[in-house]
LOGUMAR-907347 format. One record per residue (C-alpha): residue number from 1; x, y, z. Coordinates in steps of 0.05 Angstrom, whole numbers, m for minus. Example, Ala and Ser with C-alpha at 12.3 -4.5 7.8 and 13.67 -1.06 7.14 Angstrom:
2
<site><koldren>1</koldren><u>246</u><v>m90</v><w>156</w></site>
<site><koldren>2</koldren><u>273</u><v>m21</v><w>143</w></site>
# end
This chain:
190
<site><koldren>1</koldren><u>2541</u><v>2355</v><w>2994</w></site>
<site><koldren>2</koldren><u>2504</u><v>2413</v><w>2962</w></site>
<site><koldren>3</koldren><u>2554</u><v>2414</v><w>2903</w></site>
<site><koldren>4</koldren><u>2537</u><v>2341</v><w>2889</w></site>
<site><koldren>5</koldren><u>2463</u><v>2356</v><w>2890</w></site>
<site><koldren>6</koldren><u>2473</u><v>2417</v><w>2845</w></site>
<site><koldren>7</koldren><u>2514</u><v>2375</v><w>2797</w></site>
<site><koldren>8</koldren><u>2458</u><v>2323</v><w>2794</w></site>
<site><koldren>9</koldren><u>2406</u><v>2377</v><w>2782</w></site>
<site><koldren>10</koldren><u>2448</u><v>2402</v><w>2723</w></site>
<site><koldren>11</koldren><u>2453</u><v>2331</v><w>2695</w></site>
<site><koldren>12</koldren><u>2378</u><v>2321</v><w>2702</w></site>
<site><koldren>13</koldren><u>2364</u><v>2388</v><w>2669</w></site>
<site><koldren>14</koldren><u>2411</u><v>2371</v><w>2610</w></site>
<site><koldren>15</koldren><u>2378</u><v>2302</v><w>2603</w></site>
<site><koldren>16</koldren><u>2309</u><v>2334</v><w>2604</w></site>
<site><koldren>17</koldren><u>2329</u><v>2383</v><w>2548</w></site>
<site><koldren>18</koldren><u>2358</u><v>2325</v><w>2507</w></site>
<site><koldren>19</koldren><u>2294</u><v>2285</v><w>2517</w></site>
<site><koldren>20</koldren><u>2250</u><v>2344</v><w>2498</w></site>
<site><koldren>21</koldren><u>2293</u><v>2357</v><w>2435</w></site>
<site><koldren>22</koldren><u>2289</u><v>2284</v><w>2413</w></site>
<site><koldren>23</koldren><u>2214</u><v>2282</v><w>2427</w></site>
<site><koldren>24</koldren><u>2206</u><v>2345</v><w>2385</w></site>
<site><koldren>25</koldren><u>2244</u><v>2312</v><w>2327</w></site>
<site><koldren>26</koldren><u>2202</u><v>2249</v><w>2333</w></site>
<site><koldren>27</koldren><u>2138</u><v>2289</v><w>2334</w></site>
<site><koldren>28</koldren><u>2159</u><v>2327</v><w>2271</w></site>
<site><koldren>29</koldren><u>2177</u><v>2265</v><w>2230</w></site>
<site><koldren>30</koldren><u>2104</u><v>2251</v><w>2212</w></site>
<site><koldren>31</koldren><u>2107</u><v>2313</v><w>2168</w></site>
<site><koldren>32</koldren><u>2149</u><v>2273</v><w>2118</w></site>
<site><koldren>33</koldren><u>2085</u><v>2249</v><w>2086</w></site>
<site><koldren>34</koldren><u>2034</u><v>2194</v><w>2081</w></site>
<site><koldren>35</koldren><u>2078</u><v>2146</v><w>2042</w></site>
<site><koldren>36</koldren><u>2131</u><v>2145</v><w>2096</w></site>
<site><koldren>37</koldren><u>2079</u><v>2140</v><w>2151</w></site>
<site><koldren>38</koldren><u>2046</u><v>2081</v><w>2115</w></site>
<site><koldren>39</koldren><u>2113</u><v>2046</v><w>2105</w></site>
<site><koldren>40</koldren><u>2127</u><v>2050</v><w>2180</w></site>
<site><koldren>41</koldren><u>2056</u><v>2034</v><w>2199</w></site>
<site><koldren>42</koldren><u>2057</u><v>1968</v><w>2162</w></site>
<site><koldren>43</koldren><u>2111</u><v>1946</v><w>2210</w></site>
<site><koldren>44</koldren><u>2075</u><v>1965</v><w>2274</w></site>
<site><koldren>45</koldren><u>2009</u><v>1962</v><w>2311</w></site>
<site><koldren>46</koldren><u>1967</u><v>2026</v><w>2301</w></site>
<site><koldren>47</koldren><u>1911</u><v>2063</v><w>2336</w></site>
<site><koldren>48</koldren><u>1857</u><v>2094</v><w>2293</w></site>
<site><koldren>49</koldren><u>1804</u><v>2146</v><w>2309</w></site>
<site><koldren>50</koldren><u>1740</u><v>2127</v><w>2272</w></site>
<site><koldren>51</koldren><u>1692</u><v>2187</v><w>2272</w></site>
<site><koldren>52</koldren><u>1621</u><v>2164</v><w>2261</w></site>
<site><koldren>53</koldren><u>1569</u><v>2220</v><w>2251</w></site>
<site><koldren>54</koldren><u>1497</u><v>2195</v><w>2255</w></site>
<site><koldren>55</koldren><u>1433</u><v>2235</v><w>2248</w></site>
<site><koldren>56</koldren><u>1359</u><v>2219</v><w>2250</w></site>
<site><koldren>57</koldren><u>1322</u><v>2243</v><w>2188</w></site>
<site><koldren>58</koldren><u>1250</u><v>2227</v><w>2171</w></site>
<site><koldren>59</koldren><u>1248</u><v>2172</v><w>2224</w></site>
<site><koldren>60</koldren><u>1309</u><v>2137</v><w>2196</w></site>
<site><koldren>61</koldren><u>1382</u><v>2138</v><w>2217</w></site>
<site><koldren>62</koldren><u>1436</u><v>2162</v><w>2169</w></site>
<site><koldren>63</koldren><u>1511</u><v>2160</v><w>2174</w></site>
<site><koldren>64</koldren><u>1560</u><v>2208</v><w>2141</w></site>
<site><koldren>65</koldren><u>1607</u><v>2174</v><w>2093</w></site>
<site><koldren>66</koldren><u>1666</u><v>2196</v><w>2050</w></site>
<site><koldren>67</koldren><u>1692</u><v>2164</v><w>1987</w></site>
<site><koldren>68</koldren><u>1767</u><v>2151</v><w>1984</w></site>
<site><koldren>69</koldren><u>1805</u><v>2175</v><w>1923</w></site>
<site><koldren>70</koldren><u>1810</u><v>2126</v><w>1865</w></site>
<site><koldren>71</koldren><u>1886</u><v>2127</v><w>1870</w></site>
<site><koldren>72</koldren><u>1889</u><v>2119</v><w>1946</w></site>
<site><koldren>73</koldren><u>1935</u><v>2062</v><w>1968</w></site>
<site><koldren>74</koldren><u>1884</u><v>2039</v><w>2021</w></site>
<site><koldren>75</koldren><u>1814</u><v>2020</v><w>1997</w></site>
<site><koldren>76</koldren><u>1815</u><v>2061</v><w>1933</w></site>
<site><koldren>77</koldren><u>1747</u><v>2088</v><w>1912</w></site>
<site><koldren>78</koldren><u>1712</u><v>2058</v><w>1973</w></site>
<site><koldren>79</koldren><u>1665</u><v>2093</v><w>2021</w></site>
<site><koldren>80</koldren><u>1680</u><v>2097</v><w>2095</w></site>
<site><koldren>81</koldren><u>1666</u><v>2135</v><w>2159</w></site>
<site><koldren>82</koldren><u>1720</u><v>2188</v><w>2165</w></site>
<site><koldren>83</koldren><u>1779</u><v>2169</v><w>2208</w></site>
<site><koldren>84</koldren><u>1854</u><v>2176</v><w>2218</w></site>
<site><koldren>85</koldren><u>1912</u><v>2143</v><w>2253</w></site>
<site><koldren>86</koldren><u>1938</u><v>2173</v><w>2317</w></site>
<site><koldren>87</koldren><u>2005</u><v>2205</v><w>2304</w></site>
<site><koldren>88</koldren><u>2061</u><v>2206</v><w>2357</w></site>
<site><koldren>89</koldren><u>2043</u><v>2253</v><w>2413</w></site>
<site><koldren>90</koldren><u>1971</u><v>2265</v><w>2390</w></site>
<site><koldren>91</koldren><u>1910</u><v>2260</v><w>2435</w></site>
<site><koldren>92</koldren><u>1838</u><v>2249</v><w>2414</w></site>
<site><koldren>93</koldren><u>1824</u><v>2323</v><w>2404</w></site>
<site><koldren>94</koldren><u>1885</u><v>2331</v><w>2359</w></site>
<site><koldren>95</koldren><u>1860</u><v>2275</v><w>2313</w></site>
<site><koldren>96</koldren><u>1788</u><v>2303</v><w>2315</w></site>
<site><koldren>97</koldren><u>1815</u><v>2370</v><w>2293</w></site>
<site><koldren>98</koldren><u>1852</u><v>2339</v><w>2234</w></site>
<site><koldren>99</koldren><u>1787</u><v>2305</v><w>2211</w></site>
<site><koldren>100</koldren><u>1758</u><v>2374</v><w>2194</w></site>
<site><koldren>101</koldren><u>1788</u><v>2363</v><w>2125</w></site>
<site><koldren>102</koldren><u>1745</u><v>2300</v><w>2115</w></site>
<site><koldren>103</koldren><u>1680</u><v>2330</v><w>2141</w></site>
<site><koldren>104</koldren><u>1691</u><v>2400</v><w>2115</w></site>
<site><koldren>105</koldren><u>1673</u><v>2427</v><w>2184</w></site>
<site><koldren>106</koldren><u>1701</u><v>2417</v><w>2254</w></site>
<site><koldren>107</koldren><u>1679</u><v>2363</v><w>2302</w></site>
<site><koldren>108</koldren><u>1644</u><v>2397</v><w>2360</w></site>
<site><koldren>109</koldren><u>1646</u><v>2338</v><w>2408</w></site>
<site><koldren>110</koldren><u>1659</u><v>2264</v><w>2408</w></site>
<site><koldren>111</koldren><u>1656</u><v>2205</v><w>2456</w></site>
<site><koldren>112</koldren><u>1684</u><v>2135</v><w>2454</w></site>
<site><koldren>113</koldren><u>1633</u><v>2079</v><w>2442</w></site>
<site><koldren>114</koldren><u>1675</u><v>2017</v><w>2427</w></site>
<site><koldren>115</koldren><u>1730</u><v>1988</v><w>2385</w></site>
<site><koldren>116</koldren><u>1743</u><v>1944</v><w>2326</w></site>
<site><koldren>117</koldren><u>1807</u><v>1903</v><w>2321</w></site>
<site><koldren>118</koldren><u>1835</u><v>1892</v><w>2252</w></site>
<site><koldren>119</koldren><u>1884</u><v>1833</v><w>2249</w></site>
<site><koldren>120</koldren><u>1888</u><v>1835</v><w>2173</w></site>
<site><koldren>121</koldren><u>1958</u><v>1824</v><w>2148</w></site>
<site><koldren>122</koldren><u>1984</u><v>1862</v><w>2087</w></site>
<site><koldren>123</koldren><u>1942</u><v>1923</v><w>2101</w></site>
<site><koldren>124</koldren><u>1974</u><v>1984</v><w>2068</w></site>
<site><koldren>125</koldren><u>1968</u><v>2024</v><w>2133</w></site>
<site><koldren>126</koldren><u>1984</u><v>1966</v><w>2178</w></site>
<site><koldren>127</koldren><u>1940</u><v>1930</v><w>2228</w></site>
<site><koldren>128</koldren><u>1911</u><v>1961</v><w>2290</w></site>
<site><koldren>129</koldren><u>1855</u><v>1978</v><w>2335</w></site>
<site><koldren>130</koldren><u>1800</u><v>2025</v><w>2312</w></site>
<site><koldren>131</koldren><u>1773</u><v>2066</v><w>2369</w></site>
<site><koldren>132</koldren><u>1701</u><v>2084</v><w>2350</w></site>
<site><koldren>133</koldren><u>1674</u><v>2152</v><w>2369</w></site>
<site><koldren>134</koldren><u>1605</u><v>2181</v><w>2359</w></site>
<site><koldren>135</koldren><u>1616</u><v>2253</v><w>2336</w></site>
<site><koldren>136</koldren><u>1574</u><v>2316</v><w>2336</w></site>
<site><koldren>137</koldren><u>1592</u><v>2365</v><w>2280</w></site>
<site><koldren>138</koldren><u>1593</u><v>2441</v><w>2282</w></site>
<site><koldren>139</koldren><u>1540</u><v>2451</v><w>2228</w></site>
<site><koldren>140</koldren><u>1526</u><v>2415</v><w>2163</w></site>
<site><koldren>141</koldren><u>1584</u><v>2375</v><w>2133</w></site>
<site><koldren>142</koldren><u>1605</u><v>2379</v><w>2060</w></site>
<site><koldren>143</koldren><u>1559</u><v>2342</v><w>2013</w></site>
<site><koldren>144</koldren><u>1581</u><v>2326</v><w>1942</w></site>
<site><koldren>145</koldren><u>1597</u><v>2265</v><w>1898</w></site>
<site><koldren>146</koldren><u>1649</u><v>2241</v><w>1950</w></site>
<site><koldren>147</koldren><u>1615</u><v>2262</v><w>2016</w></site>
<site><koldren>148</koldren><u>1544</u><v>2250</v><w>2040</w></site>
<site><koldren>149</koldren><u>1492</u><v>2219</v><w>2086</w></site>
<site><koldren>150</koldren><u>1469</u><v>2147</v><w>2075</w></site>
<site><koldren>151</koldren><u>1416</u><v>2104</v><w>2110</w></site>
<site><koldren>152</koldren><u>1451</u><v>2060</v><w>2162</w></site>
<site><koldren>153</koldren><u>1419</u><v>1998</v><w>2129</w></site>
<site><koldren>154</koldren><u>1437</u><v>2017</v><w>2057</w></site>
<site><koldren>155</koldren><u>1509</u><v>2035</v><w>2046</w></site>
<site><koldren>156</koldren><u>1539</u><v>2050</v><w>1978</w></site>
<site><koldren>157</koldren><u>1556</u><v>1987</v><w>1940</w></site>
<site><koldren>158</koldren><u>1631</u><v>1995</v><w>1951</w></site>
<site><koldren>159</koldren><u>1640</u><v>2010</v><w>2025</w></site>
<site><koldren>160</koldren><u>1701</u><v>1989</v><w>2065</w></site>
<site><koldren>161</koldren><u>1685</u><v>1919</v><w>2091</w></site>
<site><koldren>162</koldren><u>1703</u><v>1929</v><w>2164</w></site>
<site><koldren>163</koldren><u>1662</u><v>1993</v><w>2166</w></site>
<site><koldren>164</koldren><u>1598</u><v>1960</v><w>2141</w></site>
<site><koldren>165</koldren><u>1601</u><v>1888</v><w>2166</w></site>
<site><koldren>166</koldren><u>1553</u><v>1866</v><w>2221</w></site>
<site><koldren>167</koldren><u>1605</u><v>1872</v><w>2277</w></site>
<site><koldren>168</koldren><u>1643</u><v>1929</v><w>2243</w></site>
<site><koldren>169</koldren><u>1654</u><v>2002</v><w>2258</w></site>
<site><koldren>170</koldren><u>1590</u><v>2033</v><w>2234</w></site>
<site><koldren>171</koldren><u>1542</u><v>1980</v><w>2262</w></site>
<site><koldren>172</koldren><u>1576</u><v>1985</v><w>2330</w></site>
<site><koldren>173</koldren><u>1567</u><v>2061</v><w>2328</w></site>
<site><koldren>174</koldren><u>1494</u><v>2054</v><w>2307</w></site>
<site><koldren>175</koldren><u>1480</u><v>2006</v><w>2366</w></site>
<site><koldren>176</koldren><u>1512</u><v>2057</v><w>2414</w></site>
<site><koldren>177</koldren><u>1472</u><v>2114</v><w>2383</w></site>
<site><koldren>178</koldren><u>1407</u><v>2075</v><w>2391</w></site>
<site><koldren>179</koldren><u>1424</u><v>2055</v><w>2463</w></site>
<site><koldren>180</koldren><u>1439</u><v>2128</v><w>2480</w></site>
<site><koldren>181</koldren><u>1373</u><v>2151</v><w>2448</w></site>
<site><koldren>182</koldren><u>1334</u><v>2098</v><w>2486</w></site>
<site><koldren>183</koldren><u>1368</u><v>2118</v><w>2551</w></site>
<site><koldren>184</koldren><u>1351</u><v>2192</v><w>2540</w></site>
<site><koldren>185</koldren><u>1278</u><v>2175</v><w>2526</w></site>
<site><koldren>186</koldren><u>1274</u><v>2131</v><w>2589</w></site>
<site><koldren>187</koldren><u>1311</u><v>2183</v><w>2632</w></site>
<site><koldren>188</koldren><u>1300</u><v>2251</v><w>2600</w></site>
<site><koldren>189</koldren><u>1330</u><v>2291</v><w>2659</w></site>
<site><koldren>190</koldren><u>1398</u><v>2255</v><w>2657</w></site>
# end
């Protein structure tokens, strides 16, 4: 009886190694580039991490936006809140760490405040659900001709539609930010 159990343990151990090896390969395939990722993404349902940084300045709220490259295959030359698709095996912190390149500094903390579902067909990156996070940054983000703070009620003329629309990503984050601010004023010790 113990030989049978030992044999099964060996089979399970071999299967576990094979699974870990195939998972490793799958996790490494994203490194083949954005073009391949986008080609696959168009065929599937995706999860996105939308990182919305909001600050209060001179009694008004501002949101950090980034302008996409003019040759980008998705919303070329348009402004947006930084974000990224979840890659296989990534958790929220992994995606937040990757977004350092868009802000120019790391994200110190983040919390989920809602979602936006994009059913648009023909999207270069595919359709999916945008998980909206309010983020705190570790210091001041990059500010130049493609990165900056904008009043939440006055976006640049060319801003990604689902980021600016009334029920879109940024307005949902602004409502959450205001609700949290009101809660902290009403209950300062919580």
